[in-house]
C-alpha positions as CSV (number, residue, x, y, z in Angstrom):
1,M,-29.5,15.2,5.2
2,L,-26.1,15.6,3.6
3,L,-27.0,19.0,2.1
4,R,-26.7,20.6,5.6
5,H,-23.0,19.9,5.5
6,V,-22.6,21.8,2.2
7,R,-22.6,25.5,2.7
8,P,-23.0,27.5,-0.5
9,H,-21.8,31.1,-1.2
10,W,-24.9,32.8,-2.4
11,P,-23.3,35.7,-4.4
12,L,-21.3,33.1,-6.3
13,A,-24.4,31.0,-6.8
14,V,-26.3,33.9,-8.3
15,S,-23.4,34.7,-10.6
16,L,-23.3,31.1,-11.7
17,V,-27.0,31.0,-12.6
18,F,-26.6,34.2,-14.6
19,C,-23.6,32.7,-16.6
20,L,-25.5,29.5,-17.2
21,L,-28.6,31.3,-18.6
22,A,-26.4,33.6,-20.7
23,T,-24.5,30.6,-22.2
24,T,-27.7,28.7,-23.0
25,A,-29.4,31.7,-24.6
26,L,-26.4,32.5,-26.8
27,Q,-26.2,28.8,-28.0
28,L,-29.9,28.9,-28.9
29,L,-29.4,32.1,-30.8
30,G,-26.9,30.6,-33.3
31,P,-29.2,28.2,-35.4
32,G,-31.9,30.9,-35.6
33,L,-29.4,33.4,-37.0
34,L,-28.2,30.9,-39.5
35,G,-31.8,30.2,-40.6
36,A,-32.5,33.9,-41.0
37,F,-29.2,34.2,-43.0
38,V,-30.4,31.3,-45.3
39,D,-33.8,33.0,-45.8
40,G,-32.1,36.3,-46.5
41,A,-29.7,34.8,-49.0
42,T,-32.5,32.9,-50.9
43,S,-34.6,36.0,-51.0
44,R,-31.6,38.1,-52.2
45,A,-31.6,40.4,-49.2
46,A,-29.2,43.4,-49.0
47,T,-25.6,42.5,-48.4
48,G,-25.4,44.8,-45.4
49,A,-28.3,42.9,-43.7
50,L,-26.6,39.5,-44.4
51,L,-23.3,40.9,-43.1
52,T,-25.0,42.1,-39.9
53,L,-26.5,38.7,-39.3
54,G,-23.0,37.1,-39.8
55,L,-21.4,39.5,-37.3
56,I,-24.2,39.0,-34.8
57,Y,-23.6,35.2,-35.1
58,L,-19.9,35.5,-34.6
59,A,-20.4,37.8,-31.6
60,S,-22.9,35.3,-30.1
61,V,-20.3,32.5,-30.5
62,L,-17.6,34.6,-28.9
63,C,-19.7,35.8,-26.0
64,G,-21.0,32.2,-25.5
65,G,-17.4,31.0,-25.1
66,V,-16.7,33.8,-22.6
67,F,-19.7,33.0,-20.5
68,D,-18.9,29.3,-20.6
69,V,-15.4,30.0,-19.2
70,L,-16.9,32.3,-16.6
71,A,-19.4,29.6,-15.6
72,E,-16.7,27.0,-15.1
73,A,-14.6,29.5,-13.1
74,V,-17.4,30.6,-10.8
75,G,-18.8,27.1,-10.5
76,G,-15.4,25.7,-9.6
77,R,-14.9,28.2,-6.9
78,L,-18.4,27.7,-5.6
79,A,-18.0,23.9,-5.6
80,W,-14.7,23.8,-3.8
81,R,-16.0,26.2,-1.1
82,S,-19.0,24.1,-0.5
83,T,-17.3,20.7,-0.6
84,N,-14.5,21.8,1.6
85,A,-17.1,22.4,4.3
86,L,-18.2,18.8,3.7
87,R,-14.6,17.6,3.9
88,E,-14.2,19.4,7.3
89,D,-17.4,17.8,8.6
90,L,-16.4,14.3,7.5
91,L,-12.9,14.7,9.1
92,R,-14.4,16.1,12.3
93,H,-16.9,13.2,12.4
94,C,-14.0,10.7,12.1
95,L,-11.9,12.5,14.7
96,N,-14.7,12.5,17.2
97,A,-15.7,8.9,16.5
98,D,-15.0,6.1,19.1
99,L,-12.8,3.0,18.9
100,D,-15.7,0.9,17.6
101,F,-15.9,3.2,14.5
102,H,-12.2,3.0,13.9
103,S,-12.1,-0.8,14.3
104,R,-14.6,-0.9,11.3
105,H,-12.7,1.5,9.1
106,S,-9.0,1.5,8.4
107,P,-7.1,4.8,8.1
108,G,-6.6,4.2,4.4
109,E,-10.3,3.7,3.9
110,L,-11.1,6.9,5.8
111,I,-8.6,8.8,3.7
112,S,-10.3,7.5,0.6
113,R,-13.7,8.5,1.9
114,V,-12.9,11.9,3.5
115,D,-10.6,13.1,0.7
116,G,-11.2,10.9,-2.4
117,D,-15.0,10.9,-2.3
118,T,-15.1,14.6,-1.5
119,A,-12.8,15.3,-4.4
120,K,-15.2,13.4,-6.7
121,L,-18.1,15.5,-5.4
122,A,-16.1,18.7,-5.9
123,D,-15.3,17.6,-9.5
124,F,-19.0,16.9,-10.0
125,A,-20.1,20.2,-8.6
126,S,-17.4,22.3,-10.3
127,R,-17.5,20.7,-13.7
128,L,-20.1,17.9,-14.2
129,L,-23.0,19.7,-12.5
130,I,-22.4,22.8,-14.6
131,M,-22.2,20.7,-17.7
132,L,-25.4,19.0,-16.8
133,A,-27.2,22.3,-16.1
134,V,-26.0,23.9,-19.3
135,N,-27.0,20.9,-21.4
136,V,-30.4,20.3,-19.8
137,L,-31.2,24.0,-20.2
138,L,-30.0,23.7,-23.8
139,M,-32.3,20.8,-24.5
140,L,-35.3,22.6,-23.0
141,G,-34.4,25.7,-24.9
142,I,-34.2,23.8,-28.2
143,S,-37.6,22.3,-27.6
144,A,-39.1,25.7,-26.8
145,V,-37.5,27.3,-29.9
146,L,-38.8,24.5,-32.2
147,F,-42.3,25.1,-30.8
148,T,-42.0,28.7,-32.2
149,V,-41.0,27.3,-35.6
150,D,-43.7,24.7,-35.7
151,W,-45.7,23.1,-32.9
152,R,-45.6,19.7,-34.4
153,I,-41.8,19.6,-34.6
154,G,-41.6,21.2,-31.1
155,L,-43.9,18.5,-29.7
156,G,-41.8,15.7,-31.3
157,C,-38.6,17.2,-29.9
158,A,-40.2,17.5,-26.4
159,L,-41.3,13.8,-26.5
160,L,-37.8,12.8,-27.5
161,I,-36.2,14.8,-24.6
162,M,-38.7,13.3,-22.1
163,F,-37.8,9.8,-23.3
164,G,-34.1,10.5,-23.2
165,M,-34.3,11.9,-19.6
166,S,-36.4,9.0,-18.4
167,L,-33.7,6.7,-19.9
168,V,-31.0,8.6,-18.1
169,R,-32.8,8.4,-14.8
170,R,-33.3,4.7,-15.2
171,M,-29.7,4.0,-16.1
172,V,-28.2,6.2,-13.5
173,G,-30.2,4.4,-10.9
174,T,-29.0,1.0,-11.9
175,A,-25.3,2.0,-12.0
176,V,-25.0,3.9,-8.7
177,S,-25.1,0.8,-6.5
178,A,-22.4,-0.9,-8.7
179,T,-20.3,2.2,-8.6
180,T,-20.7,2.4,-4.8
181,A,-19.4,-1.2,-4.5
182,T,-16.5,-0.3,-6.7
183,S,-15.6,2.7,-4.5
184,A,-15.8,0.5,-1.4
185,A,-13.5,-2.1,-3.0
186,A,-11.0,0.6,-4.0
187,A,-11.1,2.0,-0.4
188,D,-10.4,-1.5,0.9
189,V,-7.3,-1.7,-1.3
190,C,-6.1,1.7,-0.1
191,G,-6.6,0.7,3.5
192,Y,-4.8,-2.6,3.0
193,V,-1.8,-1.0,1.3
194,E,-1.6,1.8,3.9
195,E,-1.6,-0.6,6.9
196,H,1.0,-2.9,5.4
197,V,3.3,-0.2,4.2
198,R,3.2,1.3,7.7
199,G,4.1,-2.1,9.1
200,I,7.0,-2.8,6.7
201,E,9.6,-2.8,9.5
202,D,7.9,-5.9,11.0
203,L,6.6,-7.6,7.8
204,A,9.8,-7.6,5.6
205,P,12.2,-9.1,8.2
206,N,9.8,-11.8,9.1
207,G,9.2,-13.0,5.6
208,A,5.6,-11.8,5.3
209,T,6.1,-10.1,1.9
210,A,4.6,-13.0,-0.1
211,H,1.5,-13.2,2.2
212,T,1.1,-9.4,1.9
213,L,1.2,-9.5,-1.9
214,H,-1.3,-12.4,-1.9
215,G,-3.7,-10.3,0.2
216,L,-3.3,-7.4,-2.2
217,T,-4.0,-9.7,-5.2
218,V,-7.2,-11.0,-3.6
219,R,-8.5,-7.4,-2.9
220,S,-7.4,-6.3,-6.4
221,G,-9.5,-9.1,-7.9
222,I,-12.5,-8.0,-6.0
223,L,-12.0,-4.4,-7.2
224,Y,-11.5,-5.6,-10.8
225,R,-14.8,-7.6,-10.7
226,A,-16.7,-4.7,-9.1
227,R,-15.3,-2.3,-11.7
228,K,-16.1,-4.6,-14.6
229,H,-19.7,-4.9,-13.5
230,S,-20.0,-1.1,-13.0
231,V,-18.6,-0.4,-16.5
232,R,-21.0,-2.9,-18.1
233,L,-23.9,-0.9,-16.7
234,Q,-22.4,2.4,-17.7
235,V,-21.6,1.8,-21.4
236,R,-25.2,1.2,-22.4
237,W,-26.3,4.8,-22.3
238,P,-23.8,6.4,-24.7
239,R,-24.7,4.0,-27.5
240,T,-28.4,4.5,-26.9
241,A,-27.9,8.3,-26.9
242,Q,-26.1,8.2,-30.3
243,H,-28.9,6.1,-31.9
244,L,-31.6,8.3,-30.3
245,N,-30.0,11.5,-31.8
246,W,-29.7,10.1,-35.3
247,I,-33.3,9.1,-35.2
248,A,-34.3,12.6,-34.1
249,V,-32.2,14.3,-36.9
250,V,-33.6,12.0,-39.6
251,A,-37.2,12.3,-38.4
252,G,-36.9,16.0,-37.9
253,L,-35.4,16.5,-41.4
254,A,-38.2,14.4,-43.0
255,G,-40.9,16.3,-41.1
256,A,-39.3,19.7,-42.0
257,I,-39.2,18.8,-45.7
258,V,-42.8,17.8,-45.7
259,L,-43.8,21.0,-44.0
260,H,-41.7,23.0,-46.4
261,Q,-43.3,21.4,-49.4
262,S,-46.7,22.3,-47.9
263,G,-45.6,25.9,-47.5
264,A,-45.6,25.8,-43.7
265,L,-41.8,26.3,-43.4
266,S,-39.3,28.4,-45.3
267,L,-36.0,27.0,-46.4
268,G,-34.3,28.9,-43.6
269,D,-36.7,27.3,-41.1
270,V,-35.8,23.9,-42.5
271,Y,-32.2,24.7,-42.0
272,A,-32.8,26.0,-38.5
273,V,-34.8,22.8,-37.6
274,V,-31.9,20.6,-38.8
275,A,-29.3,22.8,-37.0
276,Y,-31.3,22.7,-33.7
277,L,-31.7,18.9,-33.9
278,T,-28.0,18.5,-34.7
279,L,-27.3,20.8,-31.7
280,L,-29.4,18.5,-29.6
281,R,-26.8,15.8,-30.3
282,V,-24.3,17.8,-28.2
283,P,-26.1,17.6,-24.8
284,L,-27.2,14.0,-25.4
285,L,-23.7,12.8,-26.1
286,T,-22.1,15.0,-23.5
287,I,-24.3,13.7,-20.8
288,S,-23.9,10.1,-22.0
289,N,-20.1,10.3,-22.2
290,H,-19.9,11.6,-18.6
291,M,-22.3,9.1,-17.2
292,S,-19.6,7.0,-15.5
293,Q,-18.3,10.1,-13.7
294,I,-21.9,11.1,-12.7
295,D,-22.3,7.6,-11.3
296,E,-19.1,7.9,-9.3
297,A,-20.1,11.3,-7.9
298,L,-23.5,9.9,-6.9
299,A,-21.8,6.9,-5.3
300,A,-19.5,9.3,-3.4
301,L,-22.5,11.2,-2.2
302,R,-24.1,8.0,-0.9
303,R,-20.9,6.9,0.8
304,S,-20.4,10.3,2.5
305,R,-24.0,10.2,3.7
306,E,-23.5,6.7,5.1
307,L,-20.3,7.7,6.9
308,L,-22.0,10.7,8.5
309,A,-24.9,8.5,9.5
310,E,-22.7,6.3,11.7
311,A,-23.6,7.6,15.1
312,P,-21.0,7.3,17.8
313,T,-21.7,4.8,20.6
314,I,-20.0,7.0,23.2
315,V,-22.0,10.2,23.8
316,P,-20.3,12.8,26.0
317,G,-22.1,14.4,29.0
318,D,-22.1,18.0,30.1
319,T,-20.3,17.9,33.5
320,D,-16.8,19.3,34.0
321,L,-14.1,17.5,36.1
322,P,-12.7,19.3,39.1
323,A,-9.2,21.0,38.8
324,G,-6.0,19.5,40.1
325,A,-5.1,15.8,40.7
326,L,-8.1,13.5,40.1
327,S,-9.0,10.4,42.0
328,V,-9.9,7.2,40.1
329,E,-12.5,4.6,40.9
330,V,-13.1,1.5,38.8
331,D,-16.3,-0.1,40.2
332,A,-17.2,-3.7,39.3
333,V,-16.5,-3.1,35.6
334,E,-17.3,-5.6,33.0
335,F,-16.2,-5.3,29.4
336,A,-16.2,-7.5,26.3
337,Y,-15.1,-7.0,22.7
338,A,-17.2,-8.6,19.9
339,D,-15.4,-11.9,20.1
340,R,-14.4,-12.2,23.7
341,A,-14.8,-11.0,27.3
342,V,-11.9,-8.9,28.5
343,L,-12.7,-7.6,32.0
344,R,-14.7,-9.4,34.7
345,G,-15.8,-7.5,37.8
346,V,-12.7,-5.3,37.9
347,S,-12.5,-2.8,40.8
348,L,-9.7,-0.4,41.5
349,T,-9.2,2.8,43.5
350,V,-6.4,5.4,43.1
351,P,-6.5,8.3,45.5
352,A,-5.8,11.8,44.0
353,G,-2.1,12.4,43.4
354,K,-1.1,8.7,43.8
355,Q,0.3,6.3,41.2
356,L,-1.0,2.9,40.3
357,A,1.1,0.4,38.3
358,L,-0.7,-2.2,36.2
359,V,1.3,-5.3,35.5
360,G,0.5,-8.7,33.8
361,V,0.9,-10.7,30.7
362,S,-0.2,-9.3,27.3
363,G,-3.9,-9.7,26.7
364,G,-4.8,-9.7,30.4
365,G,-6.8,-6.4,30.1
366,K,-4.4,-3.6,31.1
367,T,-4.8,-1.6,27.9
368,T,-8.6,-2.0,28.1
369,I,-8.5,-0.5,31.6
370,A,-6.5,2.4,30.2
371,R,-9.0,3.0,27.4
372,L,-11.9,2.9,29.9
373,L,-10.1,5.6,32.0
374,T,-9.8,7.9,28.9
375,R,-13.4,7.0,27.8
376,M,-12.3,5.5,24.5
377,L,-14.6,2.7,25.6
378,D,-17.6,2.5,28.0
379,P,-18.0,-0.5,30.4
380,Y,-20.8,-2.9,29.7
381,A,-21.5,-3.0,33.5
382,G,-20.2,-1.1,36.4
383,A,-18.8,2.4,36.4
384,V,-15.6,4.4,36.0
385,R,-15.3,7.5,38.1
386,V,-12.7,10.2,37.8
387,G,-12.6,13.0,40.4
388,G,-15.8,11.5,41.8
389,V,-17.7,11.9,38.5
390,D,-18.9,9.1,36.3
391,L,-17.0,9.5,33.0
392,R,-20.3,9.0,31.1
393,E,-21.4,12.3,32.5
394,V,-18.2,14.3,31.7
395,S,-18.1,16.7,28.7
396,A,-15.7,15.9,25.9
397,A,-13.7,19.1,26.4
398,S,-13.3,18.6,30.1
399,A,-12.2,14.9,29.6
400,R,-9.6,15.9,27.0
401,G,-8.2,18.7,29.1
402,S,-8.0,16.7,32.3
403,I,-7.1,13.2,31.2
404,T,-4.2,12.3,29.0
405,Y,-3.1,8.9,27.6
406,V,0.6,8.7,26.6
407,T,1.0,5.7,24.3
408,Q,4.2,3.9,23.3
409,E,3.8,4.9,19.7
410,V,4.4,8.7,19.4
411,R,3.1,10.5,16.3
412,V,5.5,13.2,15.1
413,L,3.6,15.6,12.8
414,A,5.2,16.9,9.6
415,A,5.1,20.3,11.1
416,S,7.1,22.8,13.1
417,V,8.4,22.0,16.6
418,R,6.0,24.5,18.0
419,D,3.0,22.8,16.3
420,N,4.2,19.4,17.4
421,V,4.3,20.4,21.0
422,A,1.3,22.7,21.2
423,V,-0.7,20.7,18.6
424,Y,-1.7,23.8,16.7
425,D,-2.9,25.7,19.7
426,D,-2.0,29.4,18.8
427,G,-3.0,30.5,22.3
428,I,0.2,29.1,23.9
429,T,3.2,31.4,23.9
430,D,6.6,30.5,22.5
431,A,8.2,31.1,25.9
432,R,5.9,28.6,27.6
433,I,6.7,25.9,24.9
434,T,10.4,26.6,25.2
435,E,10.2,26.3,29.0
436,V,8.4,22.9,28.8
437,L,11.0,21.6,26.3
438,R,13.8,22.5,28.7
439,T,11.9,20.8,31.5
440,V,11.8,17.5,29.7
441,G,15.5,17.7,28.7
442,L,15.1,18.9,25.1
443,G,16.5,22.4,25.6
444,T,19.9,21.6,24.1
445,W,18.3,19.9,21.2
446,L,16.0,22.9,20.6
447,A,19.0,25.3,20.7
448,G,20.7,23.4,18.0
449,L,17.9,23.6,15.5
450,P,18.4,26.2,12.7
451,E,15.0,27.9,13.1
452,G,14.2,27.0,16.7
453,L,10.5,26.4,17.3
454,R,9.8,27.1,13.7
455,T,12.0,24.2,12.4
456,V,9.9,21.6,10.6
457,L,10.5,18.1,11.9
458,G,11.3,15.3,9.5
459,G,14.2,14.4,7.2
460,E,17.5,15.9,8.5
461,H,15.6,17.1,11.6
462,G,14.2,13.8,12.7
463,L,14.0,12.5,16.3
464,S,15.4,9.4,18.0
465,A,13.0,7.1,19.9
466,G,14.0,8.7,23.2
467,Q,13.4,12.3,21.8
468,E,10.0,11.3,20.4
469,Q,9.0,10.1,23.9
470,L,10.3,13.3,25.5
471,L,8.3,15.3,22.9
472,A,5.1,13.4,23.9
473,I,5.8,14.1,27.5
474,A,6.2,17.8,26.7
475,R,2.8,17.8,25.0
476,V,1.2,16.5,28.2
477,L,3.1,18.9,30.5
478,L,1.8,21.8,28.4
479,R,-1.8,20.7,29.0
480,D,-1.3,20.1,32.7
481,P,-3.9,17.3,33.2
482,G,-5.0,15.9,36.5
483,L,-4.8,12.3,35.4
484,V,-2.1,10.7,33.3
485,I,-2.3,7.2,31.9
486,L,1.1,6.2,30.8
487,D,1.8,3.1,28.6
488,E,5.4,2.8,29.8
489,A,7.6,3.2,26.7
490,S,11.1,2.7,28.0
491,S,10.8,-0.9,26.8
492,R,11.3,0.4,23.2
493,I,13.8,3.1,24.1
494,P,17.6,2.5,23.8
495,P,19.3,2.1,27.2
496,A,21.3,5.4,26.6
497,D,18.0,7.4,26.4
498,R,16.2,5.7,29.3
499,E,17.5,7.8,32.1
500,A,16.5,11.0,30.3
501,V,13.0,9.6,29.6
502,S,12.6,8.3,33.2
503,A,13.5,11.8,34.6
504,A,11.0,13.4,32.3
505,V,8.3,10.9,33.4
506,R,9.0,11.6,37.1
507,T,8.5,15.3,36.4
508,L,5.3,14.6,34.5
509,L,3.8,12.4,37.2
510,S,4.8,14.7,40.1
511,G,1.6,16.1,41.8
512,R,-0.7,14.2,39.4
513,T,-2.7,11.0,39.6
514,S,-1.2,8.4,37.3
515,V,-1.9,4.9,36.1
516,L,1.2,3.2,34.6
517,I,1.0,0.2,32.3
518,A,4.3,-1.4,33.1
519,H,6.2,-3.6,30.7
520,R,9.4,-3.8,32.7
521,L,9.0,-4.8,36.4
522,D,11.9,-2.6,37.6
523,T,9.8,0.5,36.7
524,V,7.0,-0.2,39.2
525,A,9.0,0.1,42.4
526,S,8.1,3.8,42.8
527,A,4.4,3.3,42.4
528,D,2.1,3.7,45.4
529,A,0.2,0.6,44.5
530,V,0.6,-2.4,42.1
531,A,-2.3,-4.3,40.5
532,V,-1.6,-7.6,38.8
533,V,-4.1,-8.0,35.9
534,E,-4.7,-11.6,34.8
535,D,-7.4,-13.0,32.6
536,G,-9.5,-9.9,33.0
537,R,-9.4,-9.8,36.8
538,I,-7.3,-8.1,39.4
539,A,-5.3,-11.2,40.6
540,E,-3.3,-9.2,43.2
541,Y,-3.3,-5.7,44.6
542,G,-1.0,-4.1,47.1
543,T,2.1,-2.0,47.5
544,Y,5.3,-3.0,45.7
545,T,7.0,-3.8,49.0
546,E,4.2,-6.1,50.2
547,L,3.8,-8.0,47.0
548,S,7.5,-8.4,46.3
549,A,8.1,-9.6,49.8
550,D,5.4,-12.3,49.6
551,R,7.2,-15.1,47.8
552,G,3.9,-16.7,46.9
553,S,2.7,-13.7,45.0
554,R,2.6,-13.5,41.2
555,L,4.7,-10.3,41.3
556,A,7.4,-11.9,43.4
557,R,7.5,-15.0,41.1
558,A,7.8,-12.7,38.1
559,L,10.6,-10.7,39.7
560,S,12.4,-13.9,40.5
561,S,12.2,-15.2,36.9
562,V,13.6,-11.8,35.7
563,E,16.5,-12.0,38.1
564,A,17.2,-15.6,37.2
């Protein structure tokens, strides 16, 4: 259940209940005091007694306002504490999810669901839920007080409230599904915009702007139609509530007059009945006017529950990998994505401390092998063993600490140099971070920063492509893994920076097992073995010297075409 992800603060919860009860009691006190004032005035009671009633009424209004403000303040603090815990759990769920999960949900959609839906729940819990609680208590209180005035009027009010609540329940149920669809469409728009803005450097120069705008128009149309349907379902309740209240006031006034004429009610009681029924209009209209926001909050609740219910397909084991350089064995591995087979009976062996280079055309299966080695994916058949242990048996913490995947695209965080290198690990000393940065060749750059390790990256303190890659290598060195999978990034680095990156890579791979996904053939000469991946199979395997010397090999032909 989703409630286990919401952790309340009980002292705040008790304070909130007290404030709600006090607010409701003071609102119920007002019409009774006015009725007593009317009876006193018509019976020519002493001026002092009437003045006392007036002062008590004013004090009740003032205190009611104070408790109302306190209820909102306490409720807001309680709601944000509770929903922040839910936000953390949603984010943790997304971060621990596998590639299959992230292929179904774009980053923009996940931002909308983790932050946007949780914000709606926080607004509901901090404001709308308090409003609902106060107004429901007020309606029940009005019904109870009217029973003390006359049981017939109290019974009529109770029946009216029961009818109104059943109507609310029915209408909320019909609108939540439509509101959920609206939220899903809005998240799709957010995801589409986020992805295409991030790819602006490729889209704009290649003339894809018109196509991108067309895609946005299509998604905006879907959002418009979903929102239109949702609004149509939501607007029915406010009008119904208004008519329901006027019927209650007219019927209550008529009944009170009849009872007054029969001597069952005093004039003050008649006034109190009308005042209470008029007061009943406030909760009915307040609830009805916020029905759309209530539907949105309930839809957000449903979407959050659905997201947390998506169980990962990759479940970590409980075995730790051995220390030091790790051997790699890919044993008869088969893998397929939903639409196509990628790997067919792939077998590879990399002894501990050695380097394997994977070469081949794009789409051949190199990246899939890398993802299997980091357990972003699991094979459909066969096994992947690291350090002699099947990766399906390895714990998540051990895999993350011992296996590292360095991709071409480096994420530079909007944070300090220290946090970018240590990735928010406070247990690593500044001296160790500085040492690693000097090792990869960023010592001079670090010395030139105004605040050293505390300098926030971005803006005037941005990084070149080469420096970004060196930063990524520094992150890996700090972790000291036993296996490094490196998606060779020098293909995207300017020639002036390649030597510095190559030197850092040599330092990184020294004494470690490594698998290099090579995009430039001149980078594989230093590898202990080369595997040519073609159409999901290992087409060739051997040392660089053996394969390059064999003029009939695929590697030799590729080298010849590059030289030509």
